[in-house]
N, C-alpha and C positions, 0 to 999 in steps of 0.2 A: 928628817926626810926616812919615807917608808918604802920596805922594798916587799914585792910580790912574785911569788914564784908559780908555776905549774896547774894554771886552770883556775888561782886564784885573784880576786876580782878586787881593787879599791879602790872608793869614791871619794869625793869630796864634796864637802858641804859647798852651800849655797854664797854668794858673794865673797867668793877668794877666800873662805877660811881656811886654814890647814889643819881642819877635822876629817879623823877618817872613820871609816867601820867595814868589820871584817866579818862575816857571818861563815865561818869550816862546816865543809860538810865530810861527816867521816868517811875514808876511803882506807885500803890498805897500805898505797905508795908514799910514801912520807915527799913532801917536798921541803926548802928552804923558803921561810920569807922572814924576812928583817933578822936573820940571823939566828932564828930559831927552827925547827923542827917541828911543822903541823903536818897535820892529816892533809893529803889531797883531797883535789875533789872536781865537780862539771863547776862551767863557767856559771858564777853568781851576779847580781845584781842588788845591793843596798839600797834601798829607797832613799829617795833627799824628800826635804823640804818641799812645798810648792816654789813659785815666783809667780806673781802675778803677770800676767800677758797684759800692756800696757797697750801698746801699739806695734801691731807685725812689720809695717813697711819702709822704715827707717833703717837707716846703716850704721854698721861699726866699722866693717873693711873700709880702708882708704885709702890710698896710694900714697904712705905716706914712705919718706926713704932711709928709714932705721933698719936695714938690714940687720939681721941674727939678734935685735931688739925685740922685748916682750911687748904685750901689747899694755899701755898707757891711763891709767884709769884717768876718766875725768871727772872734772869738779862738778859740774851740772850733772841732775837726776833727771834729764829729756828724754822724755820714749825713744826708743831704738831697738835694736835686733838684739833676738839673742845670741849669745856670745862667751864658747867655753872653751880654755886653753890649759896646759898642763906642761912640763917638762918632764923629762922622763930622760932614762941612762939604763940603757943594755949592752947587750954583747950579739953579734953575730955566731949564734948556735953551732957546733960542728954537725949536727942534723935537726931538724926538724924546724917552728920558728920562734919569732916572738911577735906579738900581735898587739900592741898599746892602743887605744881608743881613748878620744873624748866624745863625748855624750850629747846631744842635747834632746829632751823629752818633745813632744809636739803636743800630745794632749794633757788634760792633769787628771785623766785616770791612770794615766803612767803606764798604757798598754803599746803607744804608739812614740818612734825613738826618730833621728837621726844620729850616727854615728860618722866621725872621721876617725880611719883607722891606717895605721903607718905596719904593713907586713916585713919584719928581716928574717934572712932564710940565708942559710950557708952558702956563702962565695955567688949570691945574687944578688940582685939588686933591690932597692927598695920600691916597695910597690904604697901608694896612697889612691888610698878609695875612699868612697863617696858611701855609706850605705843609709838603706831604709829598713826599717823595721817595723812594719806595717800588723794586723791582725793576724801576728804570730808567725807572718813570711819575713827571713831576712832578702834581699836583694843590695846585691852592687850596681848601682846606678853610674856610677864615673868613675873609674879606676885607671893609674894612671904611674907605669916604673918609672923611676929620677933618674933621668942623665947626672948620674955623678958616680964617682968610682965607687966600687962596691967595697963593702967592709971585707973587713977580717975580721978570722974567726977569735971568738972572745978577746975581739979587739975594744975595746970601749967606745961608745954611742953617745953623743947629748943630745936632744933637740928637742924643741917645742913642738907642738899641734895643738890644732886650734880650729873648730868649726863656728859657723855663723849662717845667720838663717834671715832671710826677709822674706815675708810672702809664702811664693814658690821658690825662689833661689837661693842655692843654699851653695854654701863657699869651705873648702878647707885648705887651710892653711901646712909648711910641714919648713921650719927653720934647721937647719943643724948649723950646733956652731960654730959659728968661722964662714960659713956661706951664704948666700943671697937666699932667701924665701924663695919657694915656688909655691904654686897653689892650681890647684882643677877648682871646677863651679857648673855646675848645672841649674836648668829651670825644671824643676818637678814637676812637667803638666800633668802628670799623670792623676796628682792628686786634686780631687776638685776644690775648688774655692770655698767651697761649706765645710773644707777640712781646714780655712784658715785655722791655726792653735788657737783653743782657747785658755789654755794655762802653758806649762814648762815646767823642767826641774830640768839639775843638771849631774852630771860624773863625770869620771872617766874610769876606766877597768883595764884591766890587763890579761894578755893570756900567754902562756907561753905550753904550745903543745903536746901533745903525751909524749913524743917519740923524742923531743929535746932533754938532752941531760938534765940531771933533777938540780944540781944548783944553777940551773941559769938565770943569774940576776934580772930584775926589772924592778929599778928604784923610778920611783914619781915623788916631784916634790917644783914647790911653786904654781899649785891648781887655783884658775879663777875662772868665777862663774857669773856671769852678769845677768843681774835683775833689772834687764832694763835701762840702755843709756849710761849704762857706768865706766863705758869702755871709750876711747877714742884714737885716732890713729891704728897703726897697722903692723906688719909685721915686714910691710915688703916695698920696694920703689916702683913704680910703675911698670907693670909685665912688661910691656912692649921693650923690646931694644932699642929701640928707634931714640927711644929718651937718654940723655945722658944725666948731668952731674946738674945738683939744685942750682939753680942762678938769683931766684929771690926766692926772701922765708921771711915773713914777720908771723909770729905766734902769739902776737899783740900782751907777752908777759910784761911789759914796764908800764908802770902807772900813767902812762900820756903816752901821746903817740908819737914813733920815734920821727924826730924831724930827717936824722939820715935818712932813711927811706920816704917817707910822706912829704908833700906839700899839703900844707889844711889852708885849705880856701877863707877869707874873712873880707869882709862889709861888702859882698861883693852881690850877680844877681844875674838870671834869665830871663829874659822877655816870655817866658811862655806860662808861668807860673804864679802862684802869689806868695813867694818865700823871700825873703834876705838869705844870704849864707853866710854862716857865722860859727864861727871857729868854735862856739861854746856849744855847737850842738854837734861835737864830736866830742867820746867821752871813751875811754879803756876803762872797764870794771873788772874783777875777776879773770885776767887774760882774756877777757873778749874786746874789739873794736864796738862802739856803737856810734851808726850814723842815725841823731835823730831827724825826726819831723815834731818842732814844737812848738804849741801856741803861744804867741810873745802877748806877757803884759799889756794890759790896757795903757794907752801912752808911749808905749814904744814901740809903733807901727812904724815903719819905714814906706814914704814915698820918694821914688828916682823919679828919672826922664820921664820915663813913657806915664808920671802920674798914676799910676794903681797902686791902690793900698794894700801894702804887704805887713802883714798880722802874725806870718806864721815865720820861724825860723827851722835853716835846714843844713845839714851837713855834706862837705863834700872835701876829699880827701883823693890827690892825684899824686903820678911818681914821675912828672913833667920833669926832668932836666937831672933824673935820679938813679931811675931805670926805666930802659923799655928793650925789646926785644923783637926779631922779625919771624923766627920758628918757633915753637916753642908749644910744652901742656902749663895750662895754669889751670888750678883747682882750690876752690875754697868752700868754705864750711860755716855755715851761716843758718840762721830765722830769718824770716823776712815777715815783715805786716801785712800779712795778707788774707787774714780768717775773722774776721768779727767787722761788723759796723763800726768799729771804733778806727778800722782801719781805711776808711772812705779816702780815697784821693790822697792816700800815701805812695807815691811814686817812685818806687827805689830801684837801685838796681847795680850788675857792677861792669865796667866795660871799658872798651880799651879804643883810642884813636893813635892817630900815626905823628911821630914826631914833626914827621913837613905839613906843616897847619895848610898850606895848600891843596894839598891829599882828603878826599871827601868821604873815605872811606869810616867803617866803623864796627866795631865787634860788641855786640850785646849779649855779652854773657847769659845775667839773668836782669830782665828789666820787669816788676811786679806795679801793678796798678792795684792795690790795695782791694778792698772787698767792690763787691758788685754793687753801680749804682743805678742801676736798672738802665741806663742809655745806650746800652748797645745791647745785644743778643747775648755775645762771646758771656760768661758768667769768671770774670778772672779770679776769684777766690782759690785761694789754695794752688794758685797758676804762677808760673814764670816765663817770661819769652825770650827766645832766644832769635839774636835776629844778625845777619849782616845786611848793612846798609849800604849802596854805592853812590847814595848822597846826601847831600843837609840840607839844600836848598827848602825853604820853605813848601811843600805840599808835594816834596818829591818821596814818590812812592817805589824807587826803584831799588830791593830790597829780597832780600828772602827770609823765611820765619818761619817759627814754628813752636808751640807752648808747649811745655812740659808734659811728659804723660800725669795720667791719675792713677796712682798709685794709695792713694786712703789717706795721703800724707795732710799735714796739717802743720804749713809752713811756718806760725808765726810761734806756737809752742818747741817743736821738735828742729834741730839740729837736721840740717841733710848737706849734702855736696854735690857740689857743681864742676864742668868743667869745661875746657877748650882745648882743642890739640890743632895748630896754624901748622900745617907743612906743606911743603912748595905744591902736596895735591890739591890742599883745599883747607876750608875747616868745621871739624867734628865735635858738636856740641853731646853733654853728656849730664846724666841729670842719676844721681846715685848711683852712677857706673852704668847705667843704660843711655845708648846711643840713641838720641831721638830726633837730631838733623844733622844733616851732611852738606855742606854748598861748596862746590869745585872751582878748583881757581883756572876753569878753563872757559869762564863766562869772559864775553870783553869786556862787561863793564865792571868784573873786579880785577882783570887785569890795569886797570886806567885807574882803579879808586885805591886801591890795594897790591899796587904793585909791589912785585921779587925787591929784597934792596930796604924796605920801607920796615921801620923798628914802630911797635907800638906798645905805647906807657899804658898803664893801670889808673883809674878812675870809679871811686865809691863813693856815689852819694845819693841822697834820697831830694823831693820835690817834693812840694806841694800844692797838688791837684795836678788834672790832666782832662784837657778842651774834650781830648777822643772819646777819654775813659766816663768823664765825669767829674766836676769838682770835688771842693772838700766837702763837707756835711756836717749840719749841727751835732751828728753822734761820734764825729773824727775826733780823736785824741791822741795825744803827745803818743808816741810810738818809735821803733826804729828797730834799722836793720842789725842784727847782730854778729860780729861779722868771727869767727873762732879763731880762723887761721888764713892766711893767701902762703902757694908756693908756687913759683916756677921751674922748670925745668929745662933745661936745654935742648933742642934736637939735633940727635946726628947722624939722623939718615941712614 
């Protein structure tokens, strides 16, 4: 652990390595730094190595109920957004202020930054802020006084501070040890899209005001800086207080699908695709469940009562008889095969049906149709669709639906997060924390097909071809929905 004090700056290197650099500037007033007396000086920043900006559109912050925990490194190296966090220990000074920061460089020339700062003053509230430092100008673009007990003078305070950026969306999170995470966010629309980062470097800094006691401590430890996609999970549970405890979770950490949570379908089919549902088309690799579309070897084709030759294996798991809920927030993180010609006809999704099979309602959290086949005017590439169906009869078009927003995503290569929130008011759909569809429960069709009291089970499936979007192609090859986790929280109201 390193300590720094009175206008001295300590910064971490990238990729979470605990190496530090200090550049003192000679001044008359001495300050204490790591138990040594050093010359004081103005706030300064030690340059860091650059981190290649792979893709600025995916997210690292997700709604994970790990209250008080730090970010969890992900095994994969998929493109994601920049993420910087550090753990600090300080005190509320008798006078003046202490201001630690985590810093995200926005441009490769090192001139433009975003920072998350926490200001701690004597006998006052903590203030969490997001700062934009561009063209030599620092501006607080969002701040909030935190509604937690005020710190006492010289009381030790330990907390985590983190900043994340995705395109224009900037988020800061603060976790005081032993308490729930708090966060603020802003869409920085003042920055033109042409200023989308071309590179980034990261670090953290500390400032002890000139009028604070000379020996005011500020210690930093466990600094982590993401070189894109190196983190998953987050510091907090869903922010809205209407969500209670987690009632279902699978991180797919076992070597195979957990039979206590999921039913794996086998030797089955549906009448409207070219596949046969096989248990072999569901695998778990590196804590990721894979729901496959796989070409069957020659000679292993299946023909069922409908006479159709089925030469593709598809995966299908569900929680029927094992888990269901009436009102809830469900979130999952995944890659979806919808980015290349090899994915034409890969029709997959995560969806829900009522336990009561007499009800015709359905919630499609994400339904994707592979790469464009040219049959429809809408290009489904790198998109998924959220839908509430009011009927399941053939040709029934009673539904409300919408495609996810286009944010530059490449869904086959990047992990993204989808969520639905079902409450008595209706169903809200989210993609990477952006709400893009709300379906009200006041619609009479909703009330008859998704009535109060009905519980919904979870289904993950892949299908081979889709008559509406276009069937399989000569370019189609094996692909899978890759699911990192599925989590459900109870609705408290």
